[in-house]
N, C-alpha and C positions, 0 to 999 in steps of 0.2 A: 301478185305486182310483188316485183322486186324489192328487197329490203333497201331504204335509201341509205341506210348509215354506212360510213366507210370503214374500212378494216381495221382502225383503231381510233378510240376516242381520244378527244385532245388533251387528257389529262394523263395518257398511259403510254408506255412503251419509252423506247430511249430517247424520243424526240418530244414528249410530251413535258408538262410540268412535274414539279416535285423534285425531290431528293431520293435516290437510291438508298434503300436502309433495311438492314436485316433485322428481325425480329425474332425472338424465341417461339418456337412453336408453344401452344398453349396446353395447360395441364389437363386437358377434357374436361374442365367443369361446364362449359356450354356447349352445347350443339353449333351454334353460330359463331362462336369462335373457331371451332374446328373447320367450318365452312370457308371464313375467312382465311384462317392458314391454308388451306388447301387452294384457294383462289390465289393468295400469296405465291404460292409454289409454282402455279400454273401460269402465272402473269407476272405481276411485279410485285416487290414490297418498296412503299415510298413514303416519306412525310411530306406533307405539305403547308405551304405558307409563303409568303413573302411578294405575291402579286399587288399591286397596286389596287387598292381596295375599291375607288369607283372604277377604273376600267374593268374589274372584276364583275363589278355590279352591273356595268354596261352588257359585257360581254354575256352575263347571264341571262339578262332579259333579251339578248338578241337570240338567243339558244331556246327561247319557250316555245312550244308547240312547233318545233321545228328541229333539223337534224344538224349534226357537226358538219356536214357536207354544204348545209345552206347556210348555217351560221358564222363557219369560219370565214369566208369571203367576205361578208358583211361587216364583220370585226376589223378585219386588215383594211377594206375600203375605209371605215368609218376613223381608223387610227390613221391612216395615210391624209385625210382630209382634216381632221380635227387634233391631231393628237400632240400639240404642242407643249410649252411649260405646263399649262393646269388644263388637263382634259375637261373637268368640271366646267370653268370659267369658257372656252370656247364651245363647249355645247348648250350652256345657259344661251349664249348669244346667236345660237345656229337658227337659220331660218327652217322650221319644221319642215317645209315641201322639199326644200335643197337635201336637208338629212335624210327622209324619206326615201329620196330617190337613191342617196348613196348606201343605206342598207336593204335595198329592194330584194336582195336575195334572201335575205331571213324570214320573209313573209308577215304578213300583218304589219308591214311597214310603216303604215300611217299611225296606226295605234301605239306600234313600238317607238315611233320617232317621238311621239307626243309626250309618252312616258320618259323618255330619255332628256328631253329638254326640261320638262317639270321637275325631275330629279337632279338636272344637273343645277337649276335655279335653288331649289332647296338646298343641295350641299353648299353652294357659294354662301345663300344667306346663315345657315345655320352654323356651319365650320370653316366659313372662309376660303373654300374651296377644295381641291382635291387633297391636298396632303394634310390639312385639318381632319378632314373625312378619314382618311388613312389612319391617322394617329387616333381617333375614335374607335375605330375598327379591330386595331391590333393591340390597344392597351385597354381599353372598357372592359366592363363587367360582361363576360359572354353574355347574361342572360338579359340585361340590358341593352346589350348590342342589337341581340336577337329581337327583342320587342320593337326597338325604334326603327328595324330594318322591316318588321311584318308591317308599321304603322304607313309604311310609304305605300303610296299609288302604284301598283302593280309589282308589288314584292311580296309573293308567296312565301310558304315554307322552305320549298327545295330553294330558291332563289336565296334566300337569307342564310341559309346553312351552308350553299355554296361560298359566299363571301366568308363567312367565318372560318371554313376551312382552306380554301385557296389564298387567301388574303390573310387572315388574322392568325392562321395555322393552329386554330383551337382543337386539341385532343377531345374525343368524345363526342365528335360532329359527323354523323351518320346521315348525309343528303339522300333523300327519297325519290328516285325520279320512276317514271314507269317500268323501267326494267327493275330495278330493287323493288316495287311493291310487288311485282307480279312473282320474282323470285322466292321473296322471303316469304309470301303467304303459300306458293306452289310447296314448297320444301319443309313448311310446317315451323318457320322460325316464327312465325306471327299468326295470329288467327286470321283465318279464310276470310272471315268478313272486314278486316281491319282497315281503316281508312290509311292514308299515307301518314299522317302524325301518329297514329296507334303503331305502325311499323316501325317509324323511327323510335318511338320510345322503347319497344321491344329491342330493337337492335342496339340501341345505344347502352341498355343496360346488361345486354349479355355481352358484349364484345368489347376488350380493353381500349380503353380510351385513345391509345397512341395506334391501335390497329384499324381506329373506323375510318380514318381517310383512304387509305388503299383498299378497305374493305369494300366502298362506296366505289371507286373508280374499277376496280376489276370484277366486280359483281355486274356492271354495266357490260363489259367486254364480255362476260360470261353469257349474259343475255343476248349478245348479238350474235355468238358464235354456236353455242349449245342450245340456252333454254329461251327459245323464242316463243313468241304469244303464241302462235298457231302450228309451230312443227319442232316441238322439242326434242333433242336428240334421242332420249330414252323411248320415246314413241314406237319406232322401229326396233330400236336394239338398246336393250337396259344397261350394256355394257360401253355402249358410245360415250356416255356422259362422265365425265371425272369425278363428279360428286354423287354419282348414284347411290352409293351406301350412306350418304346422309340426306336423303331425300324423302318426303312423304308422299311425292307425287300427287299431291293435291289437285282433284279437276284434271287429271292426266290418266287415260284409259287405253294403256295399249292394246287390251283385247278386242277392243272397238273401233281405235283410231280415233276416238274421240278428245276434243281437248276442250275444255271451257273455264271460264274464270273460276279461279280457286272457291269464291263465295256462292258458286253455283255446285260445288262438287261435294261429295257427301262428307 
């Protein structure tokens, strides 16, 4: 089956979010920083922040369990239909069935539309609307903001961290999606059996805070182009991977052509 992902993730490249920013290379204190530095040279170095917090929350929910190729049209359709002066107020009053049809390209549209309407109502009740929620996300204590986001129905760690990064512009936030989870364990940057939260803790501890944002987006791009789940570039040619010298190849066996989840490797 072809990879359903587009060539570039929505936060990468010249057309994506964030502002191009130059960072000094690391001093070699951690291998994880060396990986991120090389990814920055390969793709991009950026700082993130400034996206409207509630729109960012909605966009991330739309992206759950699907690709950018499916979620981006759903986001655009939602904004065309409901993106008025206050997105939260518009969605709080939305008919769920109509919203579900609007976002159908994102998959799981009944579940996602129900969550979005409920979150919009909560944001209006607790923060007075999208602007109040934006102020909470961008100026509140990061730990408290994350805890509150995680307490919302349908918001998991990756969604909460994406809101903190892309809206709040918070340093030291390294969201972990399926690509980051796989690559960090395959490379040996986190334990082979680590869950998503443990991978996040290892990366945020080892990578300077200001580099975590582009580390996240560039690692996703690397996972699409080189370190795929079933056919990593190193499987046939060790020199084909630009990060070969920094990788432990956990669960990848070029001699036999076998690739397994890192937790199942040696």
